[in-house]
C-alpha positions, -999 to 999 in steps of 0.1 A, spaced: -1 1 1 19 29 -12 -7 58 9 10 67 40 -11 81 71 -7 115 98 -24 136 120 -33 163 118 -34 187 149 -69 210 147 -52 234 175 -66 269 176 -62 298 202 -80 323 188 -87 361 205 -126 368 202 -144 380 177 -144 408 153 -113 387 146 -127 357 146 -161 351 139 -165 312 123 -185 321 96 -169 299 74 -163 269 91 -170 236 79 -159 203 100 -173 184 71 -152 205 45 -119 201 64 -123 171 74 -125 157 34 -98 179 27 -80 159 62 -90 127 45 -79 134 12 -45 140 25 -44 109 45 -51 112 79 -64 96 99 -60 105 136 -74 142 143 -63 166 172 -97 187 181 -84 215 201 -106 219 235 -99 253 250 -68 270 237 -40 291 252 -59 322 244 -81 294 277 -115 296 256 -133 264 249 -146 249 214 -175 230 228 -206 236 253 -195 242 282 -203 244 322 -175 242 335 -153 266 307 -151 295 290 -168 288 254 -155 312 226 -180 341 218 -175 342 183 -190 305 184 -223 309 194 -246 281 201 -221 264 176 -202 231 188 -176 234 174 -160 200 187 -190 186 179 -191 190 149 -160 177 139 -159 145 166 -191 137 141 -172 141 114 -138 126 118 -165 91 128 -182 93 100 -141 98 78 -134 68 100 -109 88 123 -92 88 148 -106 124 175 -84 129 200 -88 162 223 -66 186 225 -61 205 256 -35 235 272 -27 237 304 -2 256 314 -7 291 290 -44 304 299 -49 337 297 -87 343 309 -71 313 337 -49 342 353 -69 370 345 -100 355 363 -85 345 389 -54 364 403 -42 341 427 -43 316 402 -12 330 386 23 319 382 45 343 400 80 345 394 109 350 425 105 385 420 69 393 423 55 389 386 35 369 371 48 349 347 44 356 309 53 330 288 69 359 260 85 380 284 108 348 290 114 342 261 119 371 232 84 364 209 65 395 207 31 401 190 11 381 215 14 373 242 7 332 267 -1 338 310 8 311 330 -20 294 357 -4 276 385 -25 238 386 -16 241 421 -40 262 432 -79 258 421 -72 259 389 -63 223 384 -93 210 393 -102 238 371 -87 218 346 -98 182 363 -125 190 358 -132 206 325 -112 176 316 -142 157 330 -170 168 317 -154 166 277 -144 129 281 -174 114 294 -200 138 269 -181 130 237 -166 97 221 -128 103 217 -96 82 214 -73 103 233 -63 131 246 -36 156 240 -20 182 268 0 212 260 24 230 277 24 208 301 59 194 322 87 217 341 99 240 331 77 242 295 96 271 285 127 263 294 131 285 318 106 288 340 109 262 371 88 264 403 63 294 412 61 314 439 25 322 444 10 320 475 -1 294 477 29 273 463 49 296 491 29 280 520 33 248 510 74 253 506 70 263 543 55 234 550 78 211 532 111 232 549 114 242 512 139 269 512 126 288 475 155 315 481 186 288 492 216 290 471 227 253 481 225 226 454 211 202 467 179 224 486 174 237 450 177 200 432 150 193 464 129 216 445 127 203 412 121 171 428 89 183 447 80 202 404 87 171 397 64 150 417 38 175 407 36 171 373 35 130 380 4 135 403 -12 162 380 -6 137 357 -18 110 375 -50 126 392 -62 138 348 -54 93 342 -77 85 373 -105 110 354 -100 92 325 -102 55 337 -134 69 354 -151 89 325 -140 66 291 -118 37 304 -86 28 274 -88 64 266 -52 74 265 -29 108 272 
């Protein structure tokens, strides 16, 4: 068989109207073009870097320009008709809306400033704010993942911007919630001792591992066998 298969990452990070309207969005046509290109796995955005959701959610904030449309549902249905996998795309650490609506959820750097990704990487033209998943944002994510994994027939979950030092410079958070936890665990975030610094890194590696286990548990409850 000379045909090759591929996946299509349907990631979209859209600001609100009037910049984006979705008036010309056609799920059937989009999937048809993917199928013609031998795509067999379609990644469908559930929540983007802006923090907008692209399905009918009671937990998150649906993109205002979608109106009554459920873009994720449309794409999932069309992908099923075409015999393609439907993989949910969900962004974790870049989330403008959560950071702006919940000041106590913000990922804070050692200078007491909210972490904004472009400031750490020299990127201009746009900026992604970051919430700390060790705050109430963690449950927000778990609740939303539980919502769409139970609501839609999905084959897998792709977690974007997930892991220690996602932007290669930010390693740990200095928000009030995290600072309080460090004190309880006798972790000194201001120490120059290499052993202490490594202990802090190990602590954050464990934080991410625990979070991933919780997400795995949510999927096992709502859609057993769904991959991450």
